[in-house]
N, C-alpha and C positions, 0 to 999 in steps of 0.2 A: 372653515368649509360650506361651500356649496353646495346643497342639495334641490336635485333635479325632481321631475310633474313624479317619475313613478317611486322614488323613496320617498316624497311626501304619501301619497296616496294612499303606500306600503302603509305608515305608520299612526295616518287616523287610521286604517283599517284595524288596525292588532287594538285601538286604545277604544274603540268606538265596536267591536264585539267578542272577542272571548270568548269566553264558557255562560255568556246572558245573552241570551235579546235582547237587551236592556243593556244601550251602552250605557261605560262606565265614567261618569261626566266628578266624584271626583276625581279619579287619574289625570280628565284629561283637564282640571280645574292646574292642577299638581304641575301638569304639564308644560302648560300653556303658560307659567310663571316661570317659570324651566329657560323657557326656551327667549323669553323676554332677558331677562338675566343673561345669559349667551348671547343677547345680539344675533342673535336668530330668527329677526324681524317678517323675516317670510315664510317663514312658520308661524312665528303666530299671528298673521292679518287670516292663515290659513284654516287654524286650528280656530280661532274668534269666529269661522263661516260658520265649524262644525256643533260648535259647541248655540248656537245661536240654532241650528238647525237641529239640532239634537234629545236640549235639555231644555226642550222651551219647559216642562217643572218646572224649573232650578231660574228665579230669576237676577237674584243676587248673584249665580255664576257668569249670566248672560250679560250680569254690566259690569263684572270684574271683567271678563274675554272684550268690554264693547275695549273700559277702558286701555286695557293694555295694549291693544290695536290702534286707540289710540291716539295714545303716547311713544309709539312703535314711530308712526307715522311720524312725529312731530317732532323728535328725534334725527329721522335722517333730515329731512326738510332743515338740521341744524349741520351734518354731516355729509356734505355733499361731493364734497375735492378729490377726488382718485388720487392716490398717492403723486402718482406723475403728476399729475395739475398743481400739486403742492409745492414740489422741487423746480417748477418752472416758476409760480407765483414768488416765493424762496429766491430764487438766482434775478429775479427783475426787482422783485424790493431790496436784495439786502449788497445782493451781490458772490461769490466764487464762496462755500462752501463743503466742507471735505460728508463723507459718513456720519463718520464718528465724532463730528459738530452736527449735522443729527439728529445722530438720538438721547448725544445728550443733553440737547434740548428736550425733546420727548422724554427724556426722563428725570428734566427738570421740571414740566408739565408747559412749560413756554411754549410748546407743540400739540396739543390739545388732540387728540381724534380714539378713534371707538371700533372696534372692530365688530361692523354688521356682514347679515348670512355669509360671514365669511369670509372678506378685507376687508381691510385696510382704511378709512373712510374720517379723512383732517375738517373739524366745527372749518365755515365756510367765512370766519374773520380770524382764522388764527394766525396768520402772516401777520394781515394789518397787528395782529396782538404780539409778537414777536418782535419784530421792530421796534413796537413799544417799553418793552420787556426789556430784550436787550440796550438802549438808551438810555432807560432807569438805571438800569445795573452794571450797567460795563462804562458807563461816559456820563453820567451822572451831569458835567459842568457843559456838556454840548443837550441835554434835557434841560440843563437853570434856563442858557442862551436860546430855547428856540421856543422857550416861555415868558421871553423876555422879551422879544419879539413879533410871540402874535398876535394878529389884529384882537382876534375877541382880545384876545385876556389883555392887548391893551388898554381897549375902550375898558371893560372888566376895571382893569387901573382906576382910572382916569372917571371912571364914576361914581365906583367906594370912597376915595378923597374924599367926593362932592356928598359923603352920605353922612359922611361922619366927620366935617361939618356943618352939618344942619345939624346930627343929636346933640341933647339933652338929658341922654341916662334914662329915658325912659322912655315907653310902652309905643311913643305915637309913631305912625307911621310916617317918612319922611321922603322927598326924591320925587313925590306922585308922575307917573308917565300914564298916559288916555296909550286907549289900542283897538284898533278893530280888527276884526279877526272871520276871515274867509275859513273854515273848515267842509273838505267833503269827501267822502265815504265814499271810491264806487267798490261791487262789489261785478265780478267778473262776470258777462254772459256769459247764458245758460250756466252758473256754480246752481242753480235750483229750475226746478223743471217749470216749464209752461204755467203759471195761473197762479204757482205757489204764492204764500203773503211769508214777504220777507224782514224781520224781525232786528230794527237797528238800535242802538243805541250809542250816539254820540255824545263826548265831549262840554260840560256847559263848567262854565266857573263858578267854583265856592264866592257865595255873597254873604256868607256867616263869619267872614276874619275882616278883622280892622285892616291888614292892609290892600287886601284887596277889600274895590266896593264898583257905583253903581253900572252893574251890570244889567246893562236894555240888550235885549233879542232884536235886531233889528231886519234879517227875513231867514226865512225856509221853508225845505221843498218841499213838506207835505201840510197840511191846511188840520190835521189832526195830527197835536203831539205831547207828550206827558213832560215837565220837570221829577228830575227827584225830591221833592223835602229834606227842609234846608238839616230834619236831623241827618240827616243818607251823611253815609260814609262818605262814596264819588256822587260827584258830579252832572250828574246826566241827562240827556232832553232825546224822549224817546217815540220815536214812528216808523209804521209800515209803509211797503211800501209792495204791490204786487211785479211779480216776473212777469220779462215779455219774452216770450223766443230770442234766444239771436241777439238783445238789446245791452249791454250794461244798468244793471239798476245804481240809481243812485242817490245820494241822500245832504243833504246841505241841510247848512249854519249861516247864519253872520250874526254877529255879534260884538257890542263892545264893552268895554271894563274897565275901570280906572289901578295897575300896583302901582305901593309903596315898600321904598324897603323898610329896614329895621336895623340899628346898631344900638349894642352894651356894649365900654369897656370892658371885661372885664375885671379886670382889676377893679374897677368900679364895685363889682356886685361884692356885696354882704350879706353872703344870704342867711338866715335863720336856721334851727332844727324843723328838719322834717319830720309832721307831724301822720309818723307811721301807721293812724288805722285810718288816715282822712281818705273816703273815699277816690280820689284822687293819686293819691299814693300808693293804695293797691293794686286800682288798677291801668297805673301808666308801666306798675312796678311789674310788673308781674309774667311770664312767658306766654309767646303768643304761636305754640308749635302752626306748621313745622320751619317757623320763620326768622323768627326772634325765643330763642332757648339755651339755657345755660346747661350745655354739654361739657361734660369734662375738661377738652382741650380746651374752651371758652374761660371756664374757669379756670386750668391753671396759667391761661397768659393774661387773663384780666387782672391777678392778684402779682403776673411779674412786671408786671407795669407800676401798679399801683397800690402796693404791700401799703396794708396798714394804715391806709390815705384817706378823709374824713370831710376833708374839703369839697366838696362836692363842684366846684370851680377850676379847683387842678387837682382834681378826676380825673373830670373833664378836658384839660388844660395834657395835663398827662398819655394821654387817650389818642389827643388828637393829635398831636406829638407823635408819637409812635405809628399811625396809618398815616403824618406826609412822611417818614424816612423807610418803610414795609412792602404799602399798599399804591402801588400805582395803580391808576383809571385805564380799565381794558375793557373790549366787548363782548358781550357777555354772550350765553346761551341765551332761548328763551323759560323766562321764570320758571314757569310750570313741568320743565324736565325736569328739575333741580331740585330732590327730597330736602337736602339741607344747604343755604344759600350759606352760612356766617359758615359750617363745616369747610365750606369749599372756600373759601375763600381765605380760611383760618389756613389751610392747609395748602394754597396751592399761590399764596401771598402778593393776590389781586384781583380784581375787579371792578365789575362799573359803577356806578353811584348809584344804581339803587342794590347791590348787592355791597358793598361800603353799608352800604346806610340801615342792611340786616347785623349786620355785623356791627357796631357802635353802637346802639341801640341793645342788642343785645348785652353788650359788655358792661353799661352804663344802667342800664334796669339789673342787671343780676349787683350790682355795689351799691344800690338801692337809692336811684337816684329818678326821676321819672322825666321819658324820651315818648313824645308820644312822634306818629309819622306822617311827614307833608311829602305831598308830591303832583304834580303833571308836569309843564314844559316848559321847562328854559325857554325866553322868548328874546333876547336880544339883539339889534341889527345885525351881528353876527354872530355863523351859528346859531340859532334855533334847534329844539330836543329835547323832548325825553327825557324827563331828571325826575328823580326824588331826592327828600333830604327830613331836615325832624324836624321840630321844639325842643327847647329844654328844659326843664322846672327848676328852679330855685325858687325855696321860700322865701318869702318876701319881695321876691323882684318882680316874677309873675314868672308866662314862655317868651323863652330866648330861642330866634332862628339856629342852627348852624348847618354848618351844609360839608361836608367831611369829605364830597370827592370834588372837592374844588379844591386847588394848588395853593401853598402857597405861594401869596404876589410880591413880583419882584421888588421890591424892594425896602430899603435901609429901617423904615419907618413901621415899627414894630404893630402899629396897629394892621396899619393898611397889608401889613405883612399876613398875621393872624385871623382879620377880617375877618373870616366866614367862622371862626368858631362860637362867632357869637355875634352873627349878623348875619344878614340876607340883604341881596341884592333888590330892585325894583324889578328887573325883567324876570317875572315868576307868572303866572298861571297856575292858579293852586286848582286845584282837582279833587284831589282827595285828601281829609283829613282821620287816616286811620287805613288798613288793610284787610282787604277781604272781607269788605261790607256786599249788603245783596245788591241786585240794583232794584231797578222801579223801572216799569213795573216787574215784579221778579224774571228770570230768564230758567225753561226750561231745563236748557243743555247747559252740561259743564263749560265755564269759559275760557276762553282764548288763554285771558290773562287771569291767573285767578285770585290771585291780590292784590294785582291794583290795574290804574284802571286810566288809560291816557293817549290814547288810538281808536279805543270804541270798542264795539262787540255786538256782534251776527249771525242770528240763527232761521231755520223756520223750519215745517214741523216735522221734517229728515233730522233732523239733527244742531248742530253745531255749524256754523264758514269759521274756517281755523281763516289765521292773515292770508294764506299763498292763495286764499281765494279772491283777497279785497283787496286794492289798496287805497288811501287815505292821505290827506295834502294842506296843509293852514301855511294859506297866504296872513301877511301882518300887517296892518296901516299904520305908521306913529301920528297918533293924530296931534301931539305937542308935544 
């Protein structure tokens, strides 16, 4: 249902007046939450403005209203397609279809939409996701054939074969690759007023991991900058610039680094019993709400896959195999708009790299297997992109990388086929060794990406600058 300006003014007047000369801020708090949950985002934005004007004595409510208004804007940016636009894109992507088929895809969750301000709005990537889901579920052989000839996957298969040949079943880095990276973040012209200082955090490779070494700064757009300390969860380099009216604000950094692969043959891993009271075990088997949690659905699902199994190698293999059979990769909503990512993946049976990794980690931690987050970029010569994966700890062996969202490889060789259950390729950029850490220096306003850090973060004295206010690009030169 749409609301005109007169109706909205009437609602606000009723809330703000009543029998008391003061506005009923408690009632406004309840109403703005109800409107948000109903998808009435236009009303949320107007109510937020009214709360800031009439409830100045309640900073907690003002913060809540700001948060709901910000979240409403973020969700709207993910759901921009009208039904007519979505249908045209679907016809171009998959050919003719009936309205009954469309309804069935919506019921399955293959076509993702929300009712926003009374209109049906579709997720920007739902049409491409529909194509991926149809191929995975309705034409598995076709899906496998596509993977077998995909140039990026062919390159990956060849490279991981070289890694396996070099492996000696230890944690030594393998097949190093040196790269030069030029990273640019450009804030839109007039995104902030003229003369205001823009604060920017750009990606910076972690230099504390054995697989990532020789990290060197080549050039930077600012004379003054700050690196995050080695102990920080997120690898960042911070700088500032002053906005100039009518001109984009550009932040640049160039660096080189060396990245290596690792591989362990799971058949040769002989795990010792875990010390369940060690700091490591307690830390990396615990929940980290809201995205690493042991919900009832997760417990039931995990137990159905690996019931009564104690050997962590076998548990990992069973859960990994379940993912390969049931969870295809699809494009994701922005994580900041998703209150419980593991539950989303369980319910919809799909997700991108980070979504799958959150569920995978939650399942392993629930089973008492230590696992930690790792992420940044995948940087092969074909198909560089943001990417998330993890590392699993086996007592007596140590931390072993695993990538749950990379598909089984097109090979009859078991080690090659299952490479990413206990290995990682050389073409990575590690930026994060955990989730939801503090940036350095601290950010004053909520982050655009609250859990991961891959694209950058930007803010000014007036608030955060979300992804729609700036662009990023990364150029890679392979040195050896």
